[in-house]
Backbone as a ProteinNet text record, in pm:
[ID]
protein_1_A
[PRIMARY]
MAPSQDYGTPSVLSVILRANFSAEASLATIRAPYRVIFGDTDALGIVYHANYLRIMDMARVEWFRKFSLPPRVLYEEYEYLIVVIQAHLEFKQPARFDDLLTVETWLSEKWVRSASIRFEYRLWHENGDLCARGYTRHAFTNRSGLIKRPSRDYVTTLRGLAENRGFDDDA
[TERTIARY]
-2544.8	-2495.4	-2563.4	-2512.7	-2553.2	-2590.5	-2727.3	-2756	-2652.2	-2642.1	-2532.6	-2603.1	-2721.7	-2775.1	-2761.9	-2724	-2733	-2900.2	-2967.4	-3088.4	-3114.7	-3019.9	-3035.6	-3080.5	-3123.6	-3161.3	-3313.3	-3380.7	-3516.7	-3601.5	-3565.1	-3638.4	-3646.7	-3595.1	-3593.5	-3667.7	-3746.7	-3819.5	-3932.2	-3999.1	-4110.8	-4095.1	-3957.5	-3911.1	-3870.7	-3824.5	-3775.4	-3903.8	-4003.6	-4134.3	-4216.7	-4209.8	-4268.8	-4163.9	-4062.5	-3975.4	-4003.3	-4040.3	-4043.7	-4173.3	-4265.2	-4429.4	-4405.2	-4442.9	-4465.4	-4563.3	-4531.3	-4630.8	-4734.9	-4668.4	-4785.3	-4883	-4844.7	-4940	-5065.4	-5162.6	-5304.3	-5310.8	-5293.5	-5320	-5192.8	-5162.4	-5045.3	-5103.9	-5129.9	-5172.5	-5036.3	-5007.8	-4941.5	-5022.9	-4998	-5031.1	-4906.7	-4887.9	-4788.5	-4820.9	-4760.9	-4795.4	-4747.4	-4800.3	-4764.9	-4825.8	-4707.3	-4705.8	-4740	-4862.4	-4867.1	-4774.7	-4680.2	-4587.8	-4656.3	-4604.3	-4649.7	-4662.4	-4546.5	-4539.4	-4628.2	-4719.9	-4824.6	-4946.8	-4956.6	-5066.6	-5063.1	-5213.7	-5234.3	-5266.8	-5321.2	-5325.7	-5471.6	-5539.5	-5661.3	-5613.1	-5480.4	-5426.7	-5489.2	-5529.8	-5541.4	-5461.7	-5452.3	-5352.5	-5375.3	-5303.2	-5336.8	-5354.8	-5463.8	-5488.6	-5410.2	-5321.8	-5220	-5107.1	-5115.2	-4992	-5061.1	-5184.7	-5233.7	-5175.7	-5153.7	-5064.1	-4915.7	-4856.4	-4728.8	-4721.7	-4850.1	-4836.8	-4882.3	-4957.9	-4982.1	-4841.3	-4765.9	-4673.4	-4588.8	-4545.8	-4457.8	-4505.5	-4640.8	-4684.6	-4675.4	-4687.2	-4689.3	-4522.3	-4456.3	-4298.2	-4277.4	-4326.1	-4300.3	-4379	-4492.3	-4556	-4443.1	-4365.3	-4275	-4148	-4118.4	-4032.8	-4044.3	-4145.4	-4219.2	-4228.9	-4312.4	-4356.2	-4296.5	-4213.2	-4130.3	-3996.2	-3949.5	-3824.4	-3837.6	-3752.4	-3775.5	-3756.3	-3839.6	-3855	-3706.8	-3626.4	-3490.4	-3406.4	-3438.9	-3386.4	-3467.7	-3559.5	-3635.9	-3600.9	-3588	-3535.8	-3394.3	-3295.2	-3157	-3104.8	-3168.8	-3139	-3177.2	-3350.4	-3433.1	-3471.9	-3443.7	-3503	-3643.4	-3689.8	-3859	-3897.1	-3981	-4035.9	-4169.3	-4236	-4371.7	-4451.7	-4497	-4532.5	-4685.2	-4728.2	-4871.9	-4931.9	-5052.1	-5119.1	-5278.8	-5304.8	-5446.9	-5432.4	-5508	-5510.8	-5679.3	-5718.8	-5847.4	-5850	-5877.2	-5893	-6054.9	-6086.7	-6207.4	-6183.6	-6205.4	-6189.3	-6289.2	-6284.9	-6398.6	-6370.4	-6256.7	-6248.3	-6097.9	-6076.8	-5931.9	-5856.2	-5718.8	-5618.7	-5545.7	-5476.8	-5416.7	-5286.5	-5214.7	-5065.5	-5065.9	-4980.5	-4948.1	-5049.8	-5155.5	-5229.4	-5146.3	-5153.9	-5088.8	-5202.1	-5166.2	-5256.2	-5204.4	-5290.5	-5242	-5276.9	-5191.2	-5220.6	-5210.1	-5344.3	-5347.9	-5349.3	-5236.4	-5234.6	-5230.1	-5292.4	-5295.5	-5305.4	-5265.2	-5272.7	-5419	-5477.2	-5596.6	-5593.6	-5676.1	-5686.7	-5735.8	-5825.9	-5913.6	-5824.5	-5699.1	-5663.9	-5510.5	-5460.7	-5356.2	-5344.5	-5286.3	-5270.7	-5142.1	-5127.6	-4984.5	-4876.4	-4942.4	-4830.6	-4877.6	-4992.4	-5027.6	-5048.8	-5067.5	-5135.2	-5203.9	-5289.9	-5361.2	-5360.9	-5309.5	-5294.9	-5409.1	-5472.4	-5583.1	-5545.3	-5600.8	-5553.9	-5654.7	-5641.3	-5720.5	-5659.4	-5672.8	-5585.2	-5696.2	-5633.3	-5722.2	-5664.6	-5753.8	-5732.7	-5672.7	-5619.9	-5576.2	-5690.8	-5811.3	-5933.3	-6006.8	-5973.8	-6030.2	-6117.1	-6133.6	-6222.1	-6133.9	-6212	-6161	-6141.9	-6010.1	-5969	-6026.8	-5940.1	-5931	-5922.3	-5972.8	-5943.8	-5949.1	-5854.3	-5853.3	-5779.6	-5702.7	-5627.6	-5530.5	-5437.5	-5348.4	-5314	-5334.5	-5296.1	-5178.8	-5087.2	-4954.7	-4935	-4847.7	-4809.7	-4659.2	-4610.7	-4461	-4401.7	-4280.7	-4227.2	-4093.1	-4015.6	-3864.5	-3835.9	-3706.1	-3661	-3701.6	-3752.1	-3799.6	-3951.7	-3994.4	-4154.9	-4225.7	-4178.5	-4253	-4287.3	-4391.3	-4451	-4353.4	-4291.5	-4219.6	-4310.5	-4348.5	-4441.8	-4333	-4371.7	-4314.5	-4322.5	-4240.6	-4268.6	-4405.6	-4431.5	-4566.2	-4575.9	-4441.8	-4426.6	-4456.3	-4394.7	-4389.8	-4544.1	-4612.6	-4767.8	-4837.5	-4787.8	-4880.4	-4849	-4731.7	-4705.6	-4757	-4774.2	-4853.3	-4990.6	-5050	-5205.9	-5197	-5122.4	-5132.9	-5115.4	-5048.7	-5045.7	-5160.6	-5232.9	-5351.4	-5466.7	-5556.5	-5688.7	-5792.4	-5893.3	-6034.9	-6105.8	-6092.2	-6144.7	-6089.5	-6182.6	-6147.5	-6171.6	-6082.8	-6089.2	-6204.5	-6338.8	-6457.3	-6534	-6502.7	-6555.6	-6598.6	-6694.5	-6695	-6591.3	-6543.2	-6424.5	-6473.5
22239.2	22367.3	22387.9	22425.5	22478.1	22602.8	22636.7	22775.5	22838.6	22979.4	23052.4	23081.2	23055.3	23084.5	22947.5	22932.9	22797.2	22797	22709.6	22696.4	22594.8	22537.5	22452.5	22309.2	22266.6	22130.1	22125.7	22004.4	22020	22064.2	22025.3	22077	22228.8	22304.6	22454.1	22507.7	22411.8	22452.6	22538.3	22515.3	22598.6	22725.5	22721.4	22859.6	22950.6	22898.1	22990.3	23038.1	22924.6	22971	23102.4	23061.8	23182.7	23316.2	23298.1	23438.8	23492.1	23426.7	23476.6	23551.9	23524.1	23591.7	23706.5	23787.6	23947.3	23947.9	24031.1	24026.3	24150.9	24226.8	24355.6	24298.5	24194.9	24128	24072	24119.5	24070.6	23903.5	23868.7	23744.7	23704.9	23559.9	23505.2	23496.5	23595.3	23589.8	23689.9	23640	23716.2	23778.2	23901.5	23944.6	23972.9	23869.9	23906	23934.9	24062.6	24089.4	24010	24000.1	23910.4	23995	24020.4	24087.7	23925.5	23953.6	23855.5	23849.7	23759.9	23779	23704.6	23746.3	23686.4	23539.6	23480.9	23301.8	23284.1	23324.1	23280.6	23250.5	23313.1	23298.5	23228.3	23186.6	23085	23144.8	23076.2	23152.3	23226.1	23236.4	23297.5	23437.6	23456.6	23596.2	23570.1	23508.7	23460.5	23384.9	23382.1	23320.5	23151.9	23062.3	22910.9	22871.1	22782.6	22746.7	22680.1	22586.8	22543.5	22627.8	22753.9	22855.6	22926.9	22932.2	22947.7	22884.9	22737.9	22676.6	22737.6	22745.9	22772	22931.3	22999.7	23151	23113	23046.9	22980.2	22927.4	22853.2	22799.7	22918	23009	23119.9	23199.4	23206.2	23295.1	23190	23035.5	22968.5	22964.8	22963.1	22985.2	23104.3	23219.6	23338.5	23333.9	23254.6	23225.5	23168.2	23067.1	22995.1	23079.1	23149.5	23253.7	23357	23381.2	23499.8	23434.3	23321.5	23268.4	23177.2	23096	22971.6	22955.9	22866.4	22857.8	22840.1	22888.2	22854.4	22728.5	22693.3	22519	22471.2	22550.8	22464.3	22425.1	22540.7	22498.8	22389.9	22362.5	22247.8	22130.8	22131.2	22007.9	21962.7	22075.6	22050.5	22018.7	22095	22087.6	21984	21944.8	21867.9	21781.8	21759.4	21628.4	21658.1	21753.8	21757.3	21804	21757.4	21795.7	21813.9	21933.9	21964.1	21950	21814.8	21776.8	21812.8	21854	21849.3	21737.9	21745	21577.3	21616.3	21754.4	21779.2	21950	21959.3	22115.8	22123.5	22242.3	22296.5	22430	22482.3	22596.1	22622.1	22767.9	22797	22955.8	22947	23072.9	23160.1	23287.9	23392.9	23472.3	23535.2	23636.5	23581.3	23612.4	23569.2	23687.1	23643.4	23722.2	23715.6	23857.9	23876.1	23919.3	23933.5	23965.3	24118.7	24136.4	24269.7	24295.2	24210.1	24230	24228.2	24302.8	24312.1	24235.8	24120.4	24023.1	24064.6	24048.4	24015.7	23883.3	23815.4	23675.1	23673.4	23628.2	23632.4	23487.2	23459.9	23314.4	23319.9	23203.7	23156.1	23015	22989.1	22824	22806.2	22688.5	22684.4	22612.6	22664.7	22598.9	22471.9	22435.4	22335.8	22221.7	22233.6	22139.8	22144.8	22182.8	22149.5	22037.1	21946.3	21786.1	21746.2	21644.1	21592.3	21572.9	21544.2	21518.8	21603.4	21663.4	21773.2	21910.9	21965.4	22112.3	22122	22280.8	22301.5	22451.8	22519.7	22647.7	22694.4	22810.1	22885.5	22986	23022.2	23145.2	23216.9	23353.3	23409.5	23514.4	23516	23592.9	23703.8	23835.4	23942	24027.1	24105.9	24177.3	24334.4	24416.6	24529.3	24608.6	24605.5	24656.8	24626.6	24490.8	24445.9	24323.3	24291.8	24176.2	24055.2	23969	23824.1	23761.3	23704	23646.7	23493.8	23458.3	23290.6	23268.8	23160.6	23117.1	22930.9	22891.6	22751.7	22741.5	22627	22549.7	22451.6	22417.5	22310.8	22238	22106	22005.4	21975.2	21950.1	21900.7	21814.3	21727.8	21633.7	21655.2	21622.1	21627.4	21488.7	21488.6	21359.9	21367.1	21252.8	21242.5	21258.1	21226.2	21221.9	21120.8	20985	20904.5	20884.6	20999.8	21018.9	20943.1	20914.8	20851.3	20950.4	20947.9	21020	21063.9	21207.5	21229.1	21341.2	21301.6	21380.3	21487.4	21616.7	21725.9	21701.8	21757	21758.1	21823.9	21777.2	21823.2	21956	22022.8	22166.2	22254.1	22195.6	22262.6	22245.8	22160.4	22129	22229.6	22243.7	22332.3	22478.7	22523.1	22647	22669	22580.9	22606.5	22653.5	22546.8	22573.9	22723.5	22758.5	22904.6	23030.9	22989.3	23089.3	23065.5	22927.3	22910.2	23011.7	23029.6	23100	23025.4	23060.2	22997.5	23080.6	23030.3	23086.7	22986.4	22991.8	22925.4	23015.5	22926.4	23011.3	23065.2	22988.4	23018.9	23097.7	23138.6	23211.2	23363.2	23436.5	23559.8	23641.2	23700.4	23796.6	23930.6
17440.8	17503.3	17603.7	17716.2	17841.3	17844.3	17911.2	17932.6	18063.8	18028.1	18082.4	18235.5	18256.9	18383	18450.8	18591.7	18683.5	18724.3	18672.3	18751.5	18864.5	18906.5	19047.8	18984.5	19085	19074.1	19056.9	19007.5	18973.5	19114.4	19224.4	19349	19359.4	19250.8	19257.4	19162.5	19076.1	18980.5	19020.1	19116.5	19182.1	19226.7	19293.5	19344.7	19213	19126.1	18999.5	18933	18931.5	18870.4	18947.8	19046.4	19164.5	19133.3	19145.9	19120.7	18974.8	18918.1	18749.8	18743.4	18828.3	18817.7	18882.1	18781.7	18825.4	18944.6	19033.7	19147.9	19104.1	19018.5	18975.9	18887.1	18795.6	18704.6	18787.8	18780.2	18831.4	18788.8	18662	18621.2	18531.8	18554.2	18438	18300.4	18258.7	18113.9	18048.4	17903.3	17831.4	17707.2	17646.6	17537.3	17450.2	17356.1	17244.6	17137.9	17089.1	16957.8	16852.1	16723	16613.8	16480	16392	16246.3	16147.5	16100.4	16000.5	15875.3	15856.3	15733.7	15589.1	15484.8	15365	15370.8	15442.1	15450.6	15543.2	15611.8	15683.5	15615.4	15478.6	15415.3	15311.7	15234.1	15151.3	15008.7	14926.6	14796	14805.9	14907.6	14911.2	15012.7	15050.6	15103.7	15237.9	15314.6	15455.4	15498.3	15643.1	15719.3	15694.3	15647.8	15634.8	15769.1	15806.6	15929.5	16023.2	15966.5	16036.8	16092.4	16028.3	16088.7	16207.8	16249	16369	16506.5	16477.5	16569.3	16603	16495	16503.9	16589.2	16552.4	16616.8	16778.2	16805.9	16951.8	17016.7	16940.1	17006.1	17036.3	16971.1	16998.7	17137.3	17126.7	17236.3	17379.8	17377.9	17463.1	17497.8	17414.5	17451.9	17534	17501.5	17569.4	17721.7	17714.4	17862.1	17954.6	17883.4	17975.9	18014.8	17931.7	17931.6	18028.4	18050.2	18157.1	18301.7	18315.5	18454.3	18466.8	18394.9	18430.3	18405.9	18320.8	18260.9	18088.1	18050.8	17884.9	17864.6	17760.2	17720.1	17694.6	17630.7	17633.4	17724.7	17843.3	17982.8	18037.2	18025	18080.5	17999.1	17881.6	17815.2	17850.2	17815.3	17840.8	17981.3	18078.2	18209	18293.3	18265.6	18331.5	18269.9	18126.1	18058.2	18050.5	18027.7	18032.4	17889.7	17838.6	17684	17721.4	17677.5	17698.2	17545.1	17533.7	17403.8	17385.9	17267.9	17234.8	17221.8	17297.6	17278.2	17221.5	17225.5	17159.5	17120.5	17001.3	16975.7	16939.4	16936.5	16905.3	16885.2	16755.8	16688.3	16671.2	16667.1	16661.2	16552.1	16423.1	16343.3	16317.7	16384.6	16376.5	16248.9	16247.1	16130.7	16066.1	15958.6	15894.7	15914.3	15930.1	15943.5	15793.7	15776.3	15640.9	15651.7	15550.3	15539.2	15583.6	15686.7	15763	15863.9	15892.7	16013.3	16141.3	16233.5	16356.6	16463.2	16512.6	16604.2	16734.9	16844.2	16966.1	17013.1	17064.1	17101.7	17244.3	17329.5	17454.6	17476.5	17608.8	17640.2	17798.3	17848.9	17984.9	18010.4	18120.6	18174.4	18236.1	18186.5	18243.7	18371.6	18458.2	18596.9	18623.2	18521.4	18527.2	18486.8	18399.7	18326.8	18366.3	18475.7	18535.8	18634.6	18558.8	18615.4	18636.8	18707.3	18747.8	18634.6	18503.4	18385.6	18275.4	18310.1	18178.4	18193.9	18099	18141.6	17997.1	18018.4	17889.1	17890	17778.8	17738	17675.5	17701.4	17641.9	17544.2	17432.5	17348	17283.9	17282.8	17208.7	17090.7	16972	16894.4	16837.7	16881.8	16863.8	16726.4	16662.5	16551.3	16640.1	16545.2	16602.3	16636.5	16569	16593.5	16721.4	16795.5	16886.8	16860.8	16725.6	16674.1	16713.1	16759.8	16773.5	16656.7	16624	16502.2	16515.3	16639.8	16648.2	16793.5	16840.6	16981.9	16974.9	17118.5	17102	17193.2	17208	17332.6	17283.5	17355.8	17328.8	17451.9	17466.6	17572.6	17547.9	17672.9	17668.5	17791.2	17739.7	17843.9	17867.2	18004.6	18065.2	18004.5	17942	17893.6	17923.9	17904.5	17906.8	17762.7	17740.8	17580.7	17511.7	17585.4	17525.1	17501	17528.9	17512.8	17620	17731.9	17852.8	17927.9	17988.3	18082.3	18207.8	18209.1	18324.9	18407.1	18525.9	18601.7	18669.3	18690.4	18757.5	18912.1	18981.7	19126.5	19170	19278	19317.7	19368.2	19400.1	19424.9	19291.2	19199.5	19061.3	19000.8	19008.2	18969.9	19050.6	19187.1	19252.8	19235	19208.3	19132	19015	18945.5	18796.2	18828	18921.7	18952.9	19011.9	19071.6	19151.4	19015	18913.9	18810.1	18701.2	18706.3	18609.3	18643.8	18545.4	18551.3	18542.5	18595.4	18593.7	18486.3	18344.7	18252	18132	18049.9	17923.5	17799	17692.6	17554.7	17519.1	17534.7	17500.1	17606.7	17693.3	17775	17717.2	17741.1	17700	17716.9	17630.8	17639.1	17677.8
[MASK]
+++++++++++++++++++++++++++++++++++++++++++++++++++++++++++++++++++++++++++++++++++++++++++++++++++++++++++++++++++++++++++++++++++++++++++++++++++++++++++++++++++++++++++

């Protein structure tokens, strides 16, 4: 199914990415709300550890929607997959059913490479306490799973959106 918007050729990816970046935003960080559902929790009533990765995935997709192209368009129009090659999580305080979390997500400047990127995350409780933090590293591949490097312009634009801080820097 083709998207309704025409995104042009791969050479315009960096132009689209720049155009989607909000000039009034000082940093390319999103803060996405997430309400914990019952299905996220385990028998102890806390969010099951693997579900944090799913929550981070939701926030990363929103980052792409706001600052680049939706992952579906990257896949269907340009045949890019952005696959997870590494994940790291640190748990600080458990989240429970019906907790409202804020998922802070940004691209790490240090880890924007020619064929891979790294997103950093912090999950905050409604009261401002840190719930969890971590990162995911991703490779750009084609549909066969082979490395497919984005254009130099696209990588340069990603670097321009990336932040010089890590998930474990003082909040």
